Every structure is written in C-alpha cells, then in structure tokens.
C-alpha positions as CSV (number, residue, x, y, z in Angstrom):
1,X,0.7,12.9,48.1
2,X,-0.8,11.1,45.0
3,X,0.1,14.1,42.9
4,X,3.7,13.9,44.0
5,X,3.8,10.2,42.9
6,X,2.3,11.1,39.6
7,X,4.9,13.8,39.0
8,X,7.7,11.5,40.0
9,X,6.3,8.7,37.7
10,X,6.0,11.1,34.8
11,X,9.6,12.3,35.2
12,X,11.0,8.7,35.6
13,X,9.2,7.6,32.5
14,X,10.6,10.6,30.5
15,X,14.1,9.8,31.9
16,X,13.7,6.1,31.0
17,X,12.7,7.0,27.4
18,X,15.7,9.4,27.2
19,X,18.2,6.8,28.6
20,X,16.9,4.0,26.3
21,X,17.1,6.4,23.3
22,X,20.7,7.4,24.3
23,X,21.8,3.7,24.5
24,X,19.9,2.5,21.5
25,X,22.8,3.0,19.0
26,X,24.8,0.5,21.0
27,X,22.0,-2.1,20.7
28,X,22.0,-2.7,17.0
29,X,21.2,-1.4,13.6
30,X,17.5,-0.6,14.0
31,X,16.0,2.6,15.4
32,X,13.0,2.4,17.8
33,X,10.4,2.6,15.0
34,X,12.1,0.0,12.8
35,X,12.4,-2.3,15.8
36,X,8.7,-1.9,16.7
37,X,7.5,-2.4,13.1
38,X,9.6,-5.5,12.6
39,X,8.6,-6.9,16.0
40,X,5.0,-6.6,15.1
41,X,5.5,-8.1,11.7
42,X,7.4,-11.0,13.1
43,X,4.3,-12.1,15.0
44,X,1.5,-10.9,12.7
45,X,2.8,-11.0,9.2
46,X,1.4,-10.2,6.6
47,X,-0.4,-7.1,7.8
48,X,-1.9,-4.2,5.9
49,X,-0.3,-0.8,6.2
50,X,-3.5,0.4,7.9
51,X,-3.4,-2.5,10.3
52,X,0.2,-1.9,11.2
53,X,-0.4,1.8,11.7
54,X,-3.4,1.1,13.9
55,X,-1.5,-1.5,16.0
56,X,1.4,0.9,16.6
57,X,-0.9,4.0,17.0
58,X,0.8,5.8,14.1
59,X,-0.9,8.0,11.5
60,X,-0.9,6.4,8.0
61,X,1.6,8.8,6.5
62,X,4.2,8.1,9.3
63,X,3.6,4.3,8.9
64,X,4.0,4.6,5.1
65,X,7.3,6.4,5.5
66,X,8.7,3.9,8.0
67,X,7.6,1.0,5.8
68,X,9.2,2.5,2.8
69,X,12.5,2.9,4.7
70,X,12.4,-0.8,5.8
71,X,11.5,-1.8,2.3
72,X,14.5,0.0,0.9
73,X,16.7,-2.0,3.3
74,X,15.0,-5.2,2.1
75,X,13.7,-6.0,5.7
76,X,10.1,-6.1,4.5
77,X,8.3,-6.7,1.3
78,X,4.9,-5.5,0.1
79,X,2.4,-7.6,-1.9
80,X,-1.1,-6.9,-3.0
81,X,-3.9,-8.4,-0.9
82,X,-5.5,-11.2,-2.9
83,X,-9.0,-10.2,-1.5
84,X,-8.6,-6.5,-2.3
85,X,-5.8,-5.6,-4.8
86,X,-6.0,-1.9,-3.7
87,X,-4.5,-2.9,-0.3
88,X,-0.8,-3.7,0.2
89,X,0.2,-6.3,2.7
90,X,3.5,-6.0,4.4
91,X,5.6,-9.0,5.4
92,X,8.9,-9.3,7.1
93,X,11.7,-10.9,5.0
94,X,14.4,-13.3,6.0
95,X,16.8,-10.4,6.1
96,X,14.4,-8.5,8.3
97,X,14.1,-11.5,10.7
98,X,17.9,-11.8,10.8
99,X,18.5,-8.2,11.8
100,X,15.6,-8.2,14.2
101,X,16.9,-11.3,16.0
102,X,20.4,-9.8,16.3
103,X,18.9,-6.6,17.8
104,X,16.6,-8.6,20.1
105,X,19.6,-10.5,21.4
106,X,21.6,-7.3,22.0
107,X,18.7,-5.7,23.7
108,X,18.1,-8.8,25.9
109,X,21.8,-8.9,26.9
110,X,21.6,-5.2,27.7
111,X,18.5,-5.5,29.9
112,X,20.0,-8.6,31.6
113,X,23.1,-6.7,32.5
114,X,21.2,-3.6,33.7
115,X,18.7,-5.7,35.7
116,X,21.2,-8.3,37.0
117,X,20.8,-7.3,40.6
118,X,17.0,-7.5,40.6
119,X,15.4,-10.5,42.2
120,X,13.0,-12.7,40.2
121,X,10.1,-11.2,42.2
122,X,11.2,-7.7,41.3
123,X,11.5,-8.6,37.7
124,X,8.0,-10.2,37.6
125,X,6.6,-7.1,39.4
126,X,8.2,-4.8,36.9
127,X,7.0,-6.9,34.0
128,X,3.4,-6.9,35.4
129,X,3.4,-3.2,36.0
130,X,4.9,-2.3,32.6
131,X,2.3,-4.5,30.9
132,X,-0.5,-2.9,32.9
133,X,0.9,0.6,32.2
134,X,1.1,-0.1,28.4
135,X,-2.5,-1.5,28.5
136,X,-3.8,1.5,30.3
137,X,-2.0,3.9,27.9
138,X,-3.6,2.1,24.9
139,X,-7.0,2.1,26.7
140,X,-6.8,5.8,27.4
141,X,-5.9,6.6,23.8
142,X,-9.0,5.0,22.4
C-alpha cells in the first residue's frame, strides 16, 4: 500500500513539474532558473557565486552560466568581494527586481486562479506539506 502511494506521489510530482514548465512562458519573461536565482538574490544579495550555487544545489559551472546570462540582461551585477578580491559577489539590479516582481505577480495570479476553489485549510495544508517536502529533499541531498 505504501509503495502504491510512493509511486503515485512520484508520478504526480513529475506531472506537476511538467505542467508548470508548460505554463511558464505565460507567466513572464524569466525561465525557472532565472526566476530562482533572482528570488534568492532578492533576499540574500550580495552573494558569492559559490554561495548561490550551494543554495540552489547547482554545480559551479551551471551557476556561472546562469549568472552570465542574467548579467548580460542587466538583471544582476558582479563586484569583487572587499575581503577577498578573487571572489565575485553577485547582486540583483533595479532592473532585475523590476522583472522579478512582474513575474512574481503573474505567478501569484496564476496560482490564485488555479487554487481558487481550495479552502484556507487546504491551502495551509498544501503549503506545510510542500515546505516539508522541499526540506526533506534538501536534507536527503546532503
């Protein structure tokens, strides 16, 4: 019985990721990785490239490529770390904040529409379970 639930959960998560990916172009001008990077930087800027990669569980080369793409769009800027000039710190720009807030608004409206028939208790339960699931994924990966 538990194995059936695990298989169903695995499938439903895979389907959810697929559906969100399919609808993402309607939700703004940022892809998933850009959205995540800018969201982290909004709350923890400036941050080293290594710190950003670690936070998002990316390898350094992937993080560097994604940072370069955001830098070319002027959504972030790099500057040397005052304490260690060999380290670059990454910071979100005003343009990055502007596009992030537009996409956050579009995503919030999308989720509000999709979840409009859910009760407050159901929403709070979903929030708690998603938070726990993400925590457990991170814990498992360490």
